[in-house]
C-alpha positions in Angstrom: 8.8 -16.3 -15.7 10.3 -13.9 -18.1 10.2 -10.2 -16.8 10.8 -8.9 -20.3 7.2 -10.0 -21.2 5.8 -7.7 -18.4 4.6 -4.2 -19.0 4.0 -1.6 -16.4 0.9 0.6 -16.9 -0.2 3.6 -14.9 -3.9 3.9 -14.1 -5.9 7.1 -14.8 -8.2 9.5 -13.0 -11.2 7.9 -14.5 -12.9 5.1 -12.4 -15.3 3.1 -14.5 -17.4 0.5 -12.7 -17.1 -2.4 -12.8 -13.3 -2.0 -13.4 -11.4 -5.1 -14.5 -8.2 -3.5 -13.3 -9.4 -2.7 -9.8 -11.1 -6.1 -9.4 -7.8 -7.7 -10.2 -5.9 -5.5 -7.8 -8.5 -6.3 -5.1 -8.1 -10.0 -5.7 -4.2 -9.8 -5.7 -4.2 -7.8 -2.6 -6.2 -10.6 -0.9 -4.1 -13.4 -2.4 -0.9 -11.8 -0.9 -2.3 -10.1 2.1 -0.8 -12.5 4.7 2.8 -11.7 4.4 2.8 -12.6 0.8 0.3 -15.5 1.3 -3.5 -15.6 0.8 -5.8 -14.5 3.5 -8.9 -16.5 4.4 -11.7 -16.1 1.7 -14.2 -14.9 4.3 -11.9 -11.9 5.0 -11.6 -10.7 1.3 -14.3 -8.1 1.2 -13.4 -6.1 4.2 -9.7 -6.6 3.6 -9.7 -5.5 0.0 -11.8 -2.5 0.8 -9.6 -1.4 3.6 -6.3 -1.6 1.6 -7.4 -0.8 -1.9 -10.5 1.4 -1.8 -8.7 4.6 -0.6 -6.3 4.6 -3.4 -9.1 3.8 -5.9 -11.2 6.6 -4.6 -8.8 9.5 -3.9 -5.7 9.0 -6.1 -6.3 6.3 -8.8 -3.7 7.9 -11.0 -0.9 7.0 -8.6 -1.6 3.2 -9.0 0.4 1.1 -11.4 -0.2 -2.5 -12.7 2.3 -5.0 -14.1 0.8 -7.1 -16.8 1.8 -10.3 -18.5 -0.2 -11.3 -21.5 -2.8 -8.8 -20.3 -3.0 -10.5 -16.8 -2.2 -8.3 -13.8 0.7 -10.0 -11.9 1.6 -7.2 -9.7 0.6 -3.7 -8.6 1.7 -0.7 -6.7 -0.6 1.8 -4.9 0.7 5.1 -3.6 0.3 8.8 -3.2 2.5 11.9 -3.6 1.3 13.6 -0.3 0.7 11.4 2.7 -0.5 14.2 4.8 -3.3 15.2 2.6 -4.1 11.6 1.8 -4.5 10.6 5.5 -6.8 13.5 6.2 -9.0 12.8 3.1 -8.9 9.0 3.9 -10.1 9.5 7.6 -13.2 11.6 6.8 -14.3 10.2 3.5 -13.3 6.5 4.0 -12.7 5.5 7.6 -15.6 7.3 9.0 -18.1 5.8 6.4 -16.5 2.4 6.9 -16.8 2.6 10.6 -20.5 3.5 10.2 -21.0 0.4 8.0 -19.4 -1.8 10.7 -21.7 -0.3 13.4 -24.7 -1.0 11.1 -23.7 -4.6 11.2 -22.3 -5.0 7.7 -19.1 -6.9 8.8 -20.4 -9.2 11.6 -17.8 -11.7 12.8 -15.1 -10.1 10.7 -11.9 -9.9 12.8 -10.3 -7.3 10.5 -13.4 -5.0 11.1 -13.2 -5.5 14.9 -9.4 -4.7 14.8 -10.1 -1.5 12.6 -12.6 -0.3 15.2 -10.1 -0.8 18.1 -7.4 1.0 16.0 -9.7 3.9 15.2 -10.5 4.5 18.9 -6.9 4.0 20.0 -7.6 0.7 21.8 -5.1 -1.2 19.5 -1.8 0.1 18.1 -0.6 -0.3 14.6 3.0 -0.7 13.9 3.5 2.9 12.6 2.4 4.3 16.0 5.0 2.4 17.9 7.8 4.3 16.3 9.3 7.3 18.1 7.1 10.3 18.5 7.4 12.8 15.7 8.7 10.2 13.2 5.6 10.3 11.1 5.6 14.1 11.1 9.2 13.9 9.8 8.4 11.4 7.1 5.4 13.3 5.8 7.5 16.6 5.6 10.7 15.2 4.1 9.4 12.1 2.4 5.7 12.9 1.7 5.0 10.1 -0.8 4.4 6.5 0.2 3.7 3.2 -1.5 2.2 -0.3 -1.0 3.1 -3.0 -3.5 2.2 -6.7 -4.0 3.4 -9.2 -6.7 1.9 -12.6 -7.6 3.8 -15.4 -5.9 5.0 -17.0 -9.1 6.4 -13.7 -10.4 8.4 -12.6 -7.4 12.2 -12.1 -7.7 11.7 -11.5 -11.4 12.3 -7.9 -11.6 8.6 -6.8 -11.7 8.7 -5.0 -8.3 11.7 -2.9 -9.5 9.8 -1.9 -12.7 6.8 -0.8 -10.6 8.9 1.4 -8.3 11.0 2.8 -11.0 8.0 4.1 -12.9 6.4 5.4 -9.6 9.7 7.2 -8.7 9.9 8.6 -12.2 6.4 10.2 -12.0 7.0 11.5 -8.5 10.2 13.2 -9.7 8.2 14.7 -12.5 5.9 16.6 -10.2 8.7 17.6 -7.9 8.1 15.3 -4.9 11.1 15.4 -2.6 11.1 11.8 -1.2 9.1 8.6 -0.5 8.7 6.4 2.6 7.3 3.2 3.6 7.0 0.7 6.5 8.0 -3.0 6.0 8.9 -6.1 7.8 12.0 -8.3 7.3 10.8 -10.1 4.2 10.9 -7.3 1.7 13.7 -5.3 3.4 16.5 -6.2 1.1 14.4 -5.6 -2.0 13.7 -2.0 -1.0 17.3 -1.5 -0.1 18.2 -2.5 -3.6 15.9 0.1 -4.9 17.8 2.8 -2.9 15.8 3.0 0.3 17.7 3.5 3.6 16.5 2.6 7.2 15.5 5.6 9.2 14.1 3.8 12.2 13.3 0.3 13.5 10.9 -1.1 16.2 9.8 -4.4 17.3 6.0 -4.8 17.2 4.6 -8.0 18.8 8.0 -9.6 18.6 8.5 -8.8 14.8 10.9 -6.1 13.5 9.2 -3.3 11.5 11.3 -0.8 9.6 10.6 2.8 8.4 12.5 3.2 5.1 13.1 6.4 3.2 14.4 7.5 -0.3 15.3 10.9 -1.5 14.0 11.7 -4.9 15.4 15.2 -5.4 18.9 16.4 -5.1 
């Protein structure tokens, strides 16, 4: 695959339904949601809603797609202010999603059951295993965050680097001081090559999880 044939495009504030771009992002999220591998088809609806819909609804202009011959082969979702995003996401996304689950919309969906347990503090997520106060520091010093996925056949081709470079440039343009993310061992070296450094590490269910940070402003 030739990365020179790939272009990166930033999405806009406008959300037009049905959206070809967002449908492609949902599908790519589900095809790569299991540590880069596809998740089971019966999980797609809830999984895509959980990981993509908040960005589509609250900050679509901070999503980027990588295209080859007008086909989306990678995407990046993110936001410039995680503190604000988290608050809006809880009240305008998580609470309505919880209501849908209690109405029986996602019966026998293990992701939905896990989401309920996490909301009520019955099950931890990796971010909550880190030392107390780390999330507060990240949101203050490195307020932006990102998630990224690339089609299996296009990995290690430079697409991820193109996506994050554009995201970083736009964050700098509005004066954002830094960006953070959480990741496992697999993508760790990639993010280090993009300039991220390790701020903290925990072992969650026997697997290392890293909190990485990058300063954007001098």
